[in-house]
C-alpha distance (Angstrom), angle and dihedral (degrees) to the residues before:
residue distance angle dihedral
X1 . . .
X2 3.79 . .
X3 3.81 98.9 .
X4 3.77 125.6 37.7
X5 3.77 115.8 -74.7
X6 3.81 108.8 -112.1
X7 3.77 108.6 -139.0
X8 3.77 132.2 -166.5
X9 3.81 122.8 -156.8
X10 3.81 115.1 -146.7
X11 3.78 106.6 -168.1
X12 3.80 114.4 27.0
X13 3.79 101.4 -156.1
X14 3.81 128.9 110.5
X15 3.82 96.6 -55.0
X16 3.79 94.9 41.6
X17 3.79 87.3 53.4
X18 3.81 92.0 49.8
X19 3.80 90.8 51.0
X20 3.80 91.9 50.1
X21 3.80 92.0 49.7
X22 3.81 92.9 48.5
X23 3.79 98.8 55.8
X24 3.75 120.1 119.3
X25 3.81 126.4 -121.0
X26 3.83 86.7 -98.1
X27 3.81 90.8 69.2
X28 3.78 138.0 52.1
X29 3.77 134.4 -168.8
X30 3.77 104.7 -120.1
X31 3.82 101.8 166.0
X32 3.81 139.4 19.8
X33 3.79 134.5 -172.1
X34 3.80 132.8 -174.0
X35 3.83 135.0 155.8
X36 3.79 85.6 -123.0
X37 3.81 102.1 71.7
X38 3.80 93.5 -166.4
X39 3.79 91.3 54.6
X40 3.80 90.8 49.4
X41 3.81 91.4 49.8
X42 3.80 90.8 49.5
X43 3.79 93.2 55.3
X44 3.79 91.8 41.8
X45 3.82 89.9 54.9
X46 3.82 89.5 56.3
X47 3.78 96.5 46.3
X48 3.82 105.5 30.5
X49 3.81 89.4 -120.5
X50 3.77 126.6 148.8
X51 3.81 116.9 -108.4
X52 3.79 110.3 -127.2
X53 3.78 127.0 -157.0
X54 3.80 95.1 -150.6
X55 3.78 140.1 25.6
X56 3.78 90.3 -118.7
X57 3.81 90.3 57.4
X58 3.79 89.9 51.2
X59 3.81 93.6 47.3
X60 3.79 90.4 56.0
X61 3.81 90.8 60.2
X62 3.82 104.7 44.7
X63 3.81 146.2 60.8
X64 3.80 97.1 -152.3
X65 3.80 137.7 22.7
X66 3.79 135.2 -147.7
X67 3.82 110.8 -153.0
X68 3.82 110.0 -159.1
X69 3.80 105.9 161.5
X70 3.80 137.9 119.8
X71 3.79 111.2 -62.3
X72 3.82 96.4 -102.5
X73 3.79 90.5 64.0
X74 3.80 99.8 43.7
X75 3.81 98.0 88.1
X76 3.85 99.2 39.9
X77 3.79 93.5 48.9
X78 3.80 96.0 40.9
X79 3.79 91.6 47.4
X80 3.80 92.0 53.3
X81 3.78 89.9 49.1
X82 3.82 94.2 47.6
X83 3.81 91.7 44.8
X84 3.78 88.8 55.8
X85 3.82 91.2 54.3
X86 3.77 98.4 -101.2
X87 3.80 123.8 138.9
X88 3.79 112.0 -120.3
X89 3.80 137.4 -149.8
X90 3.80 103.8 -172.1
X91 3.76 121.1 -172.5
X92 3.78 121.0 -114.9
X93 2.98 135.1 -60.8
X94 3.86 84.6 30.9
X95 3.85 90.7 -157.2
X96 3.80 142.2 13.5
X97 3.81 91.9 -111.4
X98 3.79 140.3 5.8
X99 3.80 91.9 -106.8
X100 3.79 91.5 54.3
X101 3.80 90.1 56.3
X102 3.80 93.9 61.5
X103 3.80 95.3 85.2
X104 3.79 92.2 55.2
X105 3.81 91.0 48.0
X106 3.83 90.2 53.1
X107 3.80 93.0 48.0
X108 3.82 92.8 50.0
X109 3.80 91.8 49.1
X110 3.78 92.3 49.1
X111 3.82 96.7 50.4
X112 3.83 94.8 32.2
X113 3.79 93.4 -133.9
X114 3.79 125.0 151.6
X115 3.83 113.0 -102.8
X116 3.78 119.9 -178.8
X117 3.79 130.7 174.8
X118 3.81 122.9 -128.4
X119 3.78 102.2 -114.5
X120 3.79 92.6 144.5
X121 3.82 93.6 168.2
X122 3.82 87.8 80.6
X123 3.79 86.7 66.9
X124 3.75 99.3 54.0
X125 3.82 104.8 116.7
X126 3.81 92.6 -122.5
X127 3.81 90.0 55.6
X128 3.79 92.7 46.6
X129 3.81 90.9 50.1
X130 3.82 91.0 47.1
X131 3.79 90.4 52.7
X132 3.82 90.0 49.8
X133 3.80 91.3 52.8
X134 3.81 93.9 44.6
X135 3.79 91.4 50.2
X136 3.78 86.7 63.1
X137 3.81 93.8 56.4
X138 3.80 101.1 42.0
X139 3.81 89.9 120.9
X140 3.82 87.3 78.9
X141 3.84 107.3 66.8
X142 3.81 94.6 -174.3
X143 3.79 106.0 106.4
X144 3.77 140.3 140.8
X145 3.80 135.8 -177.4
X146 3.79 133.2 -147.5
X147 3.79 114.1 -172.7
X148 3.78 140.8 167.8
X149 3.80 129.6 -173.2
X150 3.76 124.6 174.8
X151 3.75 151.6 146.6
X152 3.80 134.5 -178.0
X153 3.76 104.1 -118.7
X154 3.82 119.4 -136.0
X155 3.77 138.3 -106.8
X156 3.80 107.9 -59.7
X157 3.82 92.9 18.5
X158 3.82 90.0 131.0
X159 3.83 89.8 58.4
X160 3.80 97.2 51.8
X161 3.81 123.9 100.1
X162 3.81 91.7 -96.7
X163 3.80 87.9 67.9
X164 3.82 93.1 56.0
X165 3.82 109.5 86.1
X166 3.80 93.6 -154.3
X167 3.80 91.0 56.9
X168 3.80 101.1 35.6
X169 3.80 105.7 30.4
X170 3.82 89.3 -135.2
X171 3.75 143.9 -19.7
X172 3.78 136.8 -87.6
X173 3.80 92.7 -22.8
X174 3.79 94.1 62.3
X175 3.78 92.1 37.8
X176 3.81 109.1 48.9
X177 3.79 98.3 -7.3
X178 3.80 92.7 71.0
X179 3.81 88.8 62.9
X180 3.79 89.1 59.3
X181 3.82 91.8 47.0
X182 3.80 91.5 48.7
X183 3.79 93.8 47.2
X184 3.82 91.7 48.2
X185 3.83 92.2 51.9
X186 3.81 93.2 43.8
X187 3.81 98.4 44.5
X188 3.80 96.3 40.2
X189 3.79 92.6 43.8
X190 3.81 93.6 -141.3
X191 3.78 138.1 104.6
X192 3.80 113.2 -108.6
X193 3.77 105.2 -142.8
X194 3.81 102.5 159.4
X195 3.82 113.8 78.9
X196 3.77 129.0 -172.8
X197 3.77 113.8 167.7
X198 3.75 143.2 172.2
X199 3.81 114.9 -165.9
X200 3.79 116.3 -174.3
X201 3.80 143.1 167.7
X202 3.80 110.1 -139.2
X203 3.79 105.4 160.5
X204 3.80 117.9 1.6
X205 3.81 116.4 82.0
X206 3.79 95.5 -130.2
X207 3.81 137.3 113.2
X208 3.80 93.9 -115.9
X209 3.81 133.3 70.3
X210 3.77 123.4 -82.3
X211 3.84 92.6 -174.0
X212 3.77 131.2 36.2
X213 3.81 125.6 -172.5
X214 3.79 116.6 -168.2
X215 3.78 135.4 179.9
X216 3.79 110.1 -169.6
X217 3.80 127.0 -175.5
X218 3.77 136.9 -169.7
X219 3.79 127.2 -141.1
X220 3.80 88.6 -107.6
X221 3.83 92.9 56.0
X222 3.78 102.7 -97.6
X223 3.80 115.6 147.5
X224 3.81 132.5 -153.5
X225 3.82 117.9 -170.6
X226 3.82 109.0 -167.1
X227 3.80 134.5 -179.8
X228 3.81 122.9 -173.9
X229 3.80 118.8 -176.4
X230 3.78 142.5 175.0
X231 3.81 90.3 -170.3
X232 3.80 93.9 67.0
X233 3.83 91.7 108.6
X234 3.81 92.4 -166.5
X235 3.80 107.8 57.4
X236 3.78 112.4 -111.3
X237 3.80 139.2 -177.5
X238 3.80 118.8 177.6
X239 3.78 124.3 158.9
X240 3.82 121.0 174.6
X241 3.79 126.0 -174.0
X242 3.79 121.9 -169.7
X243 3.79 128.2 -164.9
X244 3.79 125.8 172.3
X245 3.82 93.3 -85.8
X246 3.80 104.5 13.8
X247 3.76 140.3 61.6
X248 3.79 121.6 -166.9
X249 3.79 120.4 -170.6
X250 3.80 121.3 -170.4
X251 3.79 114.9 -168.8
X252 3.78 135.6 171.0
X253 3.79 128.8 18.8
X254 3.78 96.1 -146.8
X255 3.79 126.0 -98.7
X256 3.79 114.4 44.2
X257 3.83 90.1 -4.4
X258 3.79 92.1 64.4
X259 3.79 133.0 -114.5
X260 3.79 111.7 -33.8
X261 3.81 112.6 -114.5
X262 3.77 140.1 166.6
X263 3.81 118.9 -152.9
X264 3.82 115.6 -162.3
X265 3.79 115.7 -165.0
X266 3.80 117.0 -174.2
X267 3.77 118.7 -169.1
X268 3.80 116.7 -131.5
X269 3.82 121.1 -133.2
X270 3.82 89.6 -114.1
X271 3.84 90.5 51.6
X272 3.81 115.0 -136.5
X273 3.82 123.1 110.2
X274 3.81 110.7 -4.5
X275 3.77 128.4 -123.3
X276 3.80 104.8 -97.2
X277 3.78 131.9 -154.3
X278 3.80 121.9 179.7
X279 3.80 121.9 -162.0
X280 3.80 115.8 -166.6
X281 3.80 125.5 -164.7
X282 3.81 111.4 -171.3
X283 3.73 123.1 169.7
X284 3.77 134.7 46.5
X285 3.82 123.7 -3.5
X286 3.81 106.2 -100.0
X287 3.82 96.4 179.1
X288 3.80 94.5 96.2
X289 3.81 94.5 53.5
X290 3.80 92.5 44.3
X291 3.80 91.0 50.2
X292 3.78 90.6 49.3
X293 3.81 90.5 52.6
X294 3.79 88.5 51.8
X295 3.81 90.0 51.7
X296 3.78 90.1 52.5
X297 3.80 89.0 49.5
X298 3.82 90.2 51.9
X299 3.81 89.1 52.9
X300 3.80 89.6 50.6
X301 3.81 90.9 49.0
X302 3.81 92.5 -125.9
X303 3.80 94.4 148.0
X304 3.80 97.6 -106.6
X305 3.81 108.3 173.9
X306 3.81 107.2 -176.1
X307 3.81 102.9 74.9
X308 3.78 116.2 90.7
X309 3.80 115.9 -105.5
X310 3.77 130.5 -152.9
X311 3.83 87.1 -99.0
X312 3.81 88.6 57.5
X313 3.79 90.6 49.1
X314 3.80 91.5 48.5
X315 3.82 91.3 51.2
X316 3.79 92.2 52.0
X317 3.82 91.5 46.3
X318 3.81 92.0 51.1
X319 3.80 87.6 58.4
X320 3.82 89.9 47.7
X321 3.78 91.0 49.5
X322 3.79 91.7 52.6
X323 3.80 91.9 45.8
X324 3.80 89.2 53.9
X325 3.81 91.9 44.9
X326 3.81 93.0 -114.4
X327 3.77 122.1 147.3
X328 3.79 120.6 -124.5
X329 3.80 90.2 -108.3
X330 3.83 97.1 50.2
């Protein structure tokens, strides 16, 4: 990109604000839009952007769009942006179901714009280091994952949009659980085609799940055992990957999830205590800025391979659909 990339933010809440703050010097927020005018003005005051009354007004001012809205609006808004020739970074899960995503896929293919999905957990330094290590042991296909991700909600959580099936497409599984699914696919480097799931509501008085338990398998015998919860009470992120001779343990995401670390245990030929390396990543969360740089690289066509694509989003949503007992056409 020779000139600065002009970016529009659609949805000016917490995540829209994070995206705006994480942009590189090669991009600038030039327009924002949100049904909540006060929220749009607040983000505009931080970025110097124009506040637009409509999406069409915003699309006429920008080269790329960040769509950070409730799940029900992700596909309609992203599809309009892609159809108008704008590059799109759409927040996870990108849609409420795999079938719903098809229109956005068709629009992106027709206009040949870059569309990436906001799975920023791929860009946490512990995850990037784990992928680097695993890429060095791909000759051993035997691998399994055990992962947990949870928080405790907040007062009124069961009255927010995430608790409304028509807006969210589901509960904790489609909210935080998709991060575990995406990380398992990306780190293991396999498609997870076998799905056994138990989705339950234990605490929150809402018509969607507050806990999801998944066992996913690949055709080659890999296993991923995942638990996503919004009854964790003390925020937790723990992601373990086992190969024949290695164990990698990612924990913490910074902030209330604790210091981010990666533990690498390498078994010795004589067994006994393993060689151990600990990588620690204190400080600010850099995943948002790294993901934004990857989005810029996708726009430039530089061959960047870490950012999640629409195909990645569709694969995660097919697992979600099966966990919820939905058919591919629903």
